[in-house]
C-alpha positions in Angstrom: 16.0 10.3 14.3 16.7 13.3 16.2 16.0 15.6 13.2 12.7 13.6 12.6 9.5 15.3 13.2 8.5 11.8 15.0 11.3 11.5 17.4 10.8 12.2 20.9 7.4 13.5 20.4 6.4 13.3 24.0 9.4 15.0 25.1 9.0 17.8 22.8 5.4 18.5 23.8 6.3 18.3 27.6 9.4 20.6 27.0 6.9 23.2 25.4 3.9 23.0 27.8 5.1 21.1 31.0 3.1 18.7 32.5 0.6 20.8 34.7 -1.1 22.7 31.7 -5.0 22.3 32.2 -7.9 23.9 30.5 -10.2 26.7 31.6 -11.2 28.6 28.4 -14.5 30.3 27.4 -16.8 28.0 25.7 -16.0 27.9 21.9 -18.8 28.1 19.3 -18.7 24.6 17.8 -22.3 23.2 17.1 -23.2 19.9 19.1 -25.1 18.6 16.3 -23.3 17.3 12.9 -24.0 19.4 10.0 -24.4 17.4 6.9 -22.6 19.2 4.5 -20.7 17.9 1.4 -17.4 16.1 2.6 -16.4 14.5 -0.6 -16.6 15.3 -4.3 -19.3 13.6 -6.4 -18.8 10.0 -6.9 -19.2 10.3 -10.7 -19.6 13.2 -13.1 -22.8 11.6 -13.9 -24.2 12.4 -10.4 -24.1 16.3 -11.1 -25.3 18.8 -13.8 -21.9 20.7 -14.1 -20.7 24.3 -14.0 -22.1 25.1 -17.3 -26.0 24.2 -16.0 -25.4 26.1 -12.8 -24.3 29.1 -14.9 -27.7 29.3 -16.9 -29.4 30.7 -13.7 -26.0 32.0 -12.0 -24.0 33.4 -14.8 -22.0 36.2 -13.2 -21.3 33.8 -10.2 -20.4 30.8 -12.6 -18.1 33.1 -14.7 -16.3 34.5 -12.1 -15.7 31.5 -10.3 -14.4 29.7 -13.0 -11.3 32.3 -12.8 -11.0 31.5 -8.9 -7.7 29.7 -8.2 -10.0 27.0 -6.5 -11.0 26.3 -10.1 -7.8 25.7 -11.2 -6.3 23.6 -8.4 -6.0 20.6 -10.7 -5.7 19.9 -14.5 -5.1 16.6 -16.6 -2.1 16.6 -18.6 -3.0 16.1 -22.3 -1.5 17.1 -25.7 -3.4 20.3 -25.5 -2.5 21.4 -21.9 1.0 19.7 -21.8 3.0 23.3 -22.5 1.0 25.2 -19.6 3.4 22.9 -17.1 6.1 21.1 -19.4 7.0 23.5 -22.0 10.6 23.7 -23.1 11.1 26.9 -21.0 9.4 25.7 -17.8 11.5 22.5 -18.1 14.7 24.6 -18.6 14.1 26.1 -15.2 16.8 25.6 -12.2 16.3 22.5 -10.4 17.4 22.9 -6.4 17.8 19.2 -5.5 19.9 17.8 -2.6 22.1 14.9 -3.2 21.2 13.5 0.2 17.6 12.7 -0.9 18.6 10.5 -3.9 19.1 10.6 -7.5 17.6 13.6 -9.4 14.5 12.7 -11.5 13.2 14.8 -14.4 10.1 15.2 -16.5 10.3 14.1 -20.1 7.8 15.1 -22.8 7.0 12.4 -25.4 6.1 12.4 -28.9 2.5 11.4 -28.5 1.8 14.4 -26.0 2.3 12.6 -23.0 4.8 13.3 -20.1 6.8 10.7 -18.0 8.7 11.0 -14.9 11.8 9.0 -14.8 15.3 8.9 -12.9 17.7 9.3 -16.0 20.2 6.9 -14.5 17.6 4.0 -14.3 15.5 3.5 -17.5 13.1 1.1 -15.7 12.3 3.5 -13.3 9.6 5.7 -14.9 5.7 6.6 -14.4 3.3 8.6 -16.6 2.5 12.2 -15.5 -1.4 12.1 -15.4 -2.2 15.5 -13.7 -1.0 18.6 -12.1 -2.5 19.9 -8.7 -2.1 23.2 -7.7 -3.7 26.5 -8.9 -0.5 28.0 -10.0 -0.3 30.7 -7.8 2.4 29.5 -5.5 3.4 26.2 -7.1 2.5 23.0 -8.7 3.0 19.3 -8.1 2.6 16.9 -10.8 1.1 13.4 -10.0 0.7 9.9 -11.2 -2.2 7.5 -10.6 -2.1 3.9 -10.1 -4.4 0.7 -9.7 -6.2 0.4 -6.3 -7.2 4.1 -6.2 -3.8 5.2 -5.1 -2.0 8.3 -6.0 1.9 9.3 -6.4 2.9 12.7 -5.8 5.7 13.1 -7.8 9.0 14.2 -6.1 9.7 17.5 -8.2 7.3 20.3 -8.1 7.7 23.8 -9.3 7.9 26.6 -7.1 6.9 30.1 -8.4 8.4 32.2 -5.7 11.8 30.3 -6.8 11.1 30.4 -10.4 12.5 26.9 -10.5 11.8 23.4 -9.7 12.3 22.0 -6.2 11.8 18.7 -4.0 8.2 18.0 -3.6 7.3 19.3 0.3 6.9 16.4 2.4 8.5 14.0 0.1 12.2 14.6 0.7 12.3 11.1 2.8 10.2 8.8 0.1 12.2 5.6 -0.5 10.8 5.4 -4.0 13.0 7.8 -6.0 10.1 8.7 -7.9 7.8 9.4 -4.9 6.0 6.8 -2.6 2.6 5.7 -3.4 0.1 7.1 -1.0 -2.2 4.9 0.9 -5.7 4.7 -0.2 -6.9 6.8 2.6 -4.2 9.8 1.8 -5.1 9.4 -1.9 -8.6 10.0 -1.4 -7.9 12.9 0.8 -5.7 14.6 -1.7 -7.8 14.0 -4.8 -11.0 15.0 -2.9 -9.4 18.5 -2.4 -8.8 18.8 -6.1 -11.8 17.4 -7.7 -15.4 18.3 -8.2 -16.4 14.6 -9.5 -14.5 11.3 -9.6 -14.1 9.0 -12.2 -12.2 5.5 -12.4 -11.1 2.8 -14.9 -11.6 -0.8 -14.6 -8.3 -1.1 -12.3 -9.6 1.6 -9.9 -7.3 3.9 -11.4 -8.2 7.4 -10.9 -9.2 9.0 -14.6 -8.4 12.5 -14.7 -9.6 12.8 -18.3 -13.3 11.9 -17.3 -13.3 13.2 -13.9 -14.3 17.0 -13.4 -10.9 18.3 -11.8 -10.6 21.5 -9.8 -13.0 23.2 -7.5 -16.5 24.2 -8.9 -20.0 24.6 -8.0 -20.9 21.2 -7.1 -18.0 20.4 -5.1 -19.2 22.9 -2.4 -23.0 23.0 -3.2 -23.5 19.3 -3.6 -24.9 17.5 -6.5 -27.3 20.0 -8.4 -30.0 17.3 -10.1 -32.6 17.8 -7.7 -32.3 21.5 -7.2 -32.2 22.0 -11.3 -35.4 19.4 -11.3 -37.2 21.4 -8.8 -36.5 24.7 -10.6 -37.5 23.2 -14.0 -41.0 22.3 -12.3 -41.5 26.0 -10.8 -41.6 24.6 -7.6 -39.6 25.3 -4.3 -35.9 25.6 -4.8 -35.2 22.0 -4.2 -32.2 20.6 -2.0 -29.0 22.4 -2.5 -26.3 23.1 0.1 -25.6 26.8 0.9 -22.5 27.1 3.0 -23.6 30.7 4.4 -26.5 29.3 6.1 -24.8 26.9 8.5 -23.3 28.5 11.8 -20.1 30.6 11.5 -18.0 27.7 13.1 -19.6 25.0 10.9 -18.4 27.4 7.8 -15.0 27.3 9.0 -15.0 23.7 9.5 -16.5 23.2 5.9 -13.7 25.3 4.3 -11.2 23.5 6.5 -11.9 20.1 4.8 -9.4 21.1 2.4 -7.7 23.9 4.2 -7.3 21.9 7.3 -8.1 21.6 10.9 -5.8 21.5 13.7 -6.4 17.9 14.3 -4.8 17.4 10.8 -1.5 17.8 12.5 0.7 16.9 15.4 -0.4 18.5 18.4 3.2 19.7 19.3 3.2 21.3 15.5 0.4 23.3 16.6 1.4 24.5 20.0 4.7 25.0 18.9 3.5 27.6 16.3 5.4 25.5 13.2 5.9 28.3 10.7 4.4 25.5 8.1 1.2 26.0 9.8 0.7 29.2 7.6 0.3 27.1 4.4 -3.1 25.8 6.1 -5.5 28.7 6.7 -8.2 26.8 8.1 -6.2 24.9 11.0 -4.6 28.4 11.6 -7.9 30.3 11.9 -9.5 27.7 14.1 -6.8 28.3 16.6 -7.1 32.0 16.8 -8.9 33.4 19.7 -11.2 35.3 17.4 -12.4 31.9 16.3 -12.5 30.2 19.6 -13.9 32.9 21.9 -15.9 35.2 20.1 -20.0 35.1 20.8 -21.8 33.0 18.2 -23.0 35.9 16.1 -19.6 37.4 15.7 -17.4 34.2 15.2 -15.0 35.1 12.4 -15.6 33.1 9.2 -13.4 32.5 6.0 -15.8 34.3 3.8 -15.7 37.6 5.6 -12.1 38.0 3.9 -12.5 35.7 1.2 -14.9 35.3 -1.6 -15.3 31.9 -2.7 -16.6 32.8 -6.1 -14.6 35.8 -7.2 -10.8 35.9 -7.4 -10.3 39.2 -5.5 -7.8 39.6 -2.8 -9.0 40.7 0.8 -7.8 44.4 0.9 -7.2 46.4 4.2 -10.3 47.8 4.4 -12.2 44.6 4.1 -10.2 43.0 7.0 -10.5 46.1 9.1 -14.1 46.1 8.8 -14.0 42.5 10.1 -11.7 43.3 13.0 -14.0 46.3 14.0 -17.0 44.3 14.9 -15.1 43.5 18.2 -12.1 45.9 18.2 -13.8 49.3 17.6 -11.3 51.5 19.0 -7.8 50.2 17.8 -6.0 53.2 19.1 -6.9 52.3 22.5 -5.9 49.0 22.2 -2.5 49.8 21.1 -1.0 52.1 23.5 2.5 51.3 22.8 2.2 51.1 18.8 1.3 54.2 16.6 -1.8 52.9 15.0 -4.8 54.9 13.1 -8.3 54.0 12.3 -6.8 53.3 8.8 -4.0 51.1 10.0 -4.1 47.5 8.3 -4.8 44.9 11.1 -3.6 41.9 9.0 -0.1 43.5 8.5 0.7 42.7 12.3 -1.7 40.1 13.3 -1.8 37.8 10.0 1.9 38.4 9.3 3.3 36.9 5.8 5.3 33.6 6.4 7.7 33.0 3.5 10.7 31.4 4.9 9.7 28.1 6.3 8.2 26.7 2.9 10.7 27.3 0.3 10.5 31.0 -0.1 6.8 30.8 -0.8 4.9 33.5 0.9 1.8 32.4 2.8 -0.5 34.3 5.0 -0.7 33.1 8.7 -4.1 32.9 9.6 -3.7 32.6 13.3 -4.6 35.7 14.3 -2.8 36.9 17.6 -0.5 39.2 19.0 3.0 39.5 17.5 5.7 38.2 19.9 6.3 34.6 21.5 3.6 32.1 22.2 1.8 32.1 25.4 3.7 30.5 28.5 2.3 26.8 29.5 0.6 27.8 32.7 -0.8 31.3 31.5 -4.3 31.5 30.9 -3.9 31.8 27.2 -1.7 28.7 27.0 -4.0 26.7 29.2 -7.2 27.7 26.6 -5.2 26.8 23.6 -4.3 23.4 25.0 -7.9 22.7 26.2 -9.2 23.9 23.1 -7.2 21.4 20.9 -8.0 18.5 23.3 -11.7 19.2 22.8 -11.2 19.3 19.1 -9.6 16.0 18.9 -12.2 14.7 21.4 -15.0 16.1 19.2 -13.6 14.2 16.2 -13.4 10.8 17.9 -16.9 9.6 17.1 -16.6 10.3 13.4 -16.8 7.4 10.9 -13.0 7.3 9.8 -10.9 5.0 8.0 -8.7 3.0 10.6 -5.4 4.8 10.2 -7.3 8.0 10.6 -9.2 6.8 13.8 -5.8 5.7 15.1 -4.0 9.1 14.3 -7.1 11.0 16.0 -6.5 8.9 19.4 -2.9 9.3 19.3 -3.3 12.9 19.0 -5.5 13.2 21.9 -3.4 10.6 23.7 -0.3 12.9 23.4 -2.3 16.0 24.7 -3.6 13.9 27.6 0.0 12.9 28.3 1.1 16.4 28.7 -1.4 17.2 30.8 -0.4 14.3 33.2 -3.4 12.1 32.4 -1.1 9.2 31.4 -3.4 6.3 32.2 -6.2 7.8 29.9 -3.2 8.4 27.4 -2.1 5.0 27.3 -5.4 3.4 26.7 -6.0 5.5 23.5 -2.7 4.6 22.4 -3.4 0.8 22.7 -6.5 1.5 21.1 -5.0 3.4 18.1 -2.6 0.6 17.7 -5.3 -2.2 17.8 -7.2 -0.3 14.9 -4.2 -0.5 12.5 -1.8 2.5 13.3 0.1 3.6 10.4 3.8 4.1 10.6 3.9 7.7 12.0 1.3 6.8 14.6 3.2 3.8 15.8 6.3 6.1 16.2 4.1 8.4 18.1 2.9 5.8 20.3 6.1 4.5 21.0 7.5 7.9 22.0 4.7 8.4 24.4 4.9 4.9 26.0 8.9 5.5 26.5 8.1 8.8 28.1 5.7 7.2 30.2 8.0 4.5 31.6 6.5 1.7 29.2 9.7 0.6 27.7 8.4 -2.7 26.7 5.2 -1.4 24.9 7.4 1.4 23.3 9.6 -1.4 21.7 6.8 -3.2 20.7 5.3 -0.4 18.8 8.8 0.7 17.5 9.5 -2.7 16.1 6.2 -2.9 14.3 6.9 0.3 12.8 10.2 -0.9 11.6 8.7 -4.2 10.1 6.1 -2.0 8.3 8.9 0.2 6.7 12.1 -1.4 7.1 13.7 1.0 4.4 13.1 4.2 6.7 15.6 5.1 9.7 13.2 6.6 12.0 11.8 3.6 13.7 15.3 1.6 13.9 16.7 4.9 15.6 13.8 4.9 18.0 14.4 1.3 18.8 18.1 2.1 19.5 17.5 5.2 21.2 14.9 3.3 23.8 17.5 0.5 24.5 20.3 3.1 24.8 18.1 5.1 27.8 17.4 1.8 29.3 21.1 1.0 29.3 21.0 -1.9 27.0 23.7 -0.8 24.9 24.6 -4.0 23.5 21.1 -4.4 22.0 21.2 -0.8 21.0 24.1 -1.1 18.5 22.1 -2.9 15.7 19.2 -0.9 15.2 21.5 2.2 15.5 23.8 0.8 12.9 21.0 0.0 10.3 19.4 3.7 11.3 23.1 5.1 10.4 23.1 3.1 7.1 19.8 4.4 6.1 20.6 8.0 7.3 24.1 8.4 6.6 24.1 12.4 7.0 22.3 12.5 10.3 24.8 13.5 12.9 22.7 12.7 15.7 22.3 8.9 14.5 25.8 8.5 14.5 26.4 10.3 17.8 23.7 7.7 19.3 25.4 5.1 17.7 28.6 5.8 19.3 27.0 6.3 22.8 25.9 2.5 22.3 29.2 1.2 20.9 31.1 3.3 24.0 28.4 1.6 26.6 29.0 -2.0 24.7 32.8 -1.5 25.5 33.7 -0.8 21.9 35.7 2.2 22.2 37.5 2.2 19.1 34.0 1.8 17.2 32.6 4.4 19.1 35.5 6.9 18.1 34.8 6.3 14.3 31.0 7.0 15.0 31.8 10.1 17.0 33.8 11.2 14.1 31.3 10.7 11.6 28.7 12.7 13.4 31.3 15.7 13.8 31.9 15.6 10.1 28.1 15.8 9.7 27.7 18.9 12.3 31.0 20.0 13.9 29.5 21.5 16.9 27.4 18.7 18.1 27.5 18.2 22.0 26.3 14.4 21.9 29.6 13.6 19.7 32.1 16.4 21.1 31.8 15.5 24.8 32.0 11.6 24.3 34.7 11.9 21.7 36.8 14.3 23.8 36.4 12.2 26.9 37.9 9.1 25.0 40.8 11.3 23.6 41.7 12.7 26.9 41.0 10.1 29.7 40.3 6.4 28.2 42.1 3.8 30.1 43.5 2.6 26.5 46.4 4.5 25.7 46.2 3.8 22.0 43.0 5.9 21.8 44.2 9.0 23.5 45.0 12.4 21.8 45.4 15.0 24.5 45.8 17.7 21.8 42.9 17.0 20.1 40.8 16.2 23.1 41.9 19.7 24.3 40.7 21.5 21.2 37.2 19.7 21.4 36.6 20.2 25.0 37.4 23.9 24.5 34.7 23.9 21.6 32.4 22.2 23.7 32.9 24.6 26.6 32.7 27.4 24.7 29.2 26.4 23.5 28.0 27.1 27.1 30.0 30.4 27.5 32.3 28.4 30.1 29.6 28.1 32.5 28.4 24.4 32.5 30.0 22.3 35.1 30.2 19.0 33.2 32.1 20.6 30.0 34.2 22.5 32.2 35.1 19.1 34.2 36.0 17.7 30.8 38.1 20.8 29.6 39.9 20.4 32.9 40.7 16.6 32.2 41.7 17.4 28.8 44.2 20.3 30.1 45.5 17.6 32.4 46.0 15.2 29.7 48.5 17.7 27.9 50.2 18.3 31.0 49.0 21.9 31.6 47.9 21.1 35.1 47.5 25.1 36.2 44.8 25.5 33.7 43.4 22.1 34.3 43.1 23.2 38.3 41.3 26.5 37.1 38.8 24.7 35.0 38.1 22.1 37.8 37.7 24.5 40.3 35.1 26.5 38.2 33.1 23.4 37.3 33.1 22.5 41.1 31.7 25.8 42.0 29.2 25.5 39.2 28.0 22.2 40.1 27.5 23.4 43.8 25.5 26.2 42.9 23.2 24.0 40.4 22.8 21.5 43.4 24.8 18.7 41.6 26.5 17.6 44.8 27.7 14.3 43.2 29.2 16.0 40.3 30.7 18.3 42.3 32.5 15.8 44.6 33.7 13.9 41.7 35.2 16.9 40.2 37.1 17.8 43.5 38.6 14.3 43.4 40.0 15.0 40.0 41.0 18.4 41.1 43.2 16.7 43.9 45.0 14.7 41.0 45.7 17.9 39.1 47.2 19.5 42.0 49.3 16.4 42.4 50.2 16.7 38.7 48.5 13.5 37.7 46.2 13.3 34.8 42.6 11.7 35.4 42.1 8.2 33.6 38.5 7.0 33.4 35.0 8.3 32.4 33.7 11.7 32.7 30.1 12.9 33.0 30.3 14.9 29.6 31.7 12.1 28.0 29.1 9.8 29.1 26.1 12.0 28.3 27.3 14.3 25.6 25.6 16.9 27.3 22.5 15.8 25.1 
């Protein structure tokens, strides 16, 4: 759908970066040899010794770490803990739910100390609440576990910024009213960042009561049994992992296992500076030039500002000390900005982002100058693009589950595509699809194939996605949009109708359906679709233009409504400050349909002049033919440029 983050991925990236962006940056400080650090929780609590044993020798650190937000990233729901999250007071908080995302579910405490999550109108639709993820600093998301090692993020989360319940971010499009079950891969990734040791029952259902939830010593340092045995024997320290002894870049990659890497996102989200990236500090920091381009001895790391053992915030003194390693004369660096040696660097270069994520404040760790992103062909822009391409390429040899391996290939293909290396990109896309790509990756592949002129392969990818998730509108929309772009209007109608039924509140989908119906010579049905689009979004050009064109100049008299056409055409032309030739051409035709030929001539003359200036000679010639009709006091009947394209 047009509003979906999946739609037209290739077009969005091309718009941002152009097709000529290349790479010339200083070498980044990534180690060429992989570092063997803990990448997953302990497979079973019995593989570790537990934080209490660690605390026997590291008492101060263990005690402080127990109060760290990382230690509280998850907790099992029991009779003793239930009121931390589901007290009467908590459940009485307001719920910010939108009717368009389905019926509102609710948490219901039970007499045995358990909690269930249910849709009140559907008694059969309920699941137990097994655990709650989140430290509570910003919010909490209750979860439920299912057999087959799968997790369900429940669709209602608590936001401390809102002091109330909100739809769980990312779950707004879930088909299940309680929350879709994650894949095994997604479940492992999610649980792995909220647990130190895993436990499972006989059905491969995660057991939060036997597992060690939260991030404690052995999640970062690895199993401590051999270390404790060596210490007990009085020998060497024994094997234990120490994150502070690996290279600065690998330290950041280590933290980014849970705080995310740039390759965990869509490339266009990174390059367009999606505000939601502020939630993921690892990905943001790794895109900073401070990380990418510093010498090895001074590459910035997470722990320079954040203590992984003590829950103390990084203050201005600490961040200033880090920045001053490379920028030791802040006054000289800011000739246009009044700063002093005591100014807070983070205030400008790590701003707080709160508007993009339900009002929850996050510090944006992408350290950069305030202002717009670099232009596509600037040196900084090329360095960013090349760096991201290198990150994707570096992760390709990793041992990954098929869906993740496919996503990495599709991400790299997107970057190659925008750089103009389309043959390489398409080869990677085929690899991704052969590996077993998931729904979103198939959508991306289809969009890139389509942008590369491979319509048949694009349709195949979209159809596979639609078959996998028939209840989601995005793939149906993309099939219809691809057929629409190729001029196959009749066959575009069915998938766009399905998309409109599945996404009734999407103006863009209804506008696309209207365009297909109009092209398939079903103008009355097209009028209904365009009206529906304008109900959702009154100023949508893709619906305003076509509808005004039908009402002003369609050969069928019963479809014309000159007065309404004039109103719509004026609204459309006004959006472009009456400086866009196609909308002015439509405006003139609407005036003529009402019998106001002087104003029709004025609009057409202006449209022809602007078309000439922009080099649109065919449009200018067509407008002048209509102008001759208006001078003869005759309205125009037929198709108009703005009514065919909607100025999309």
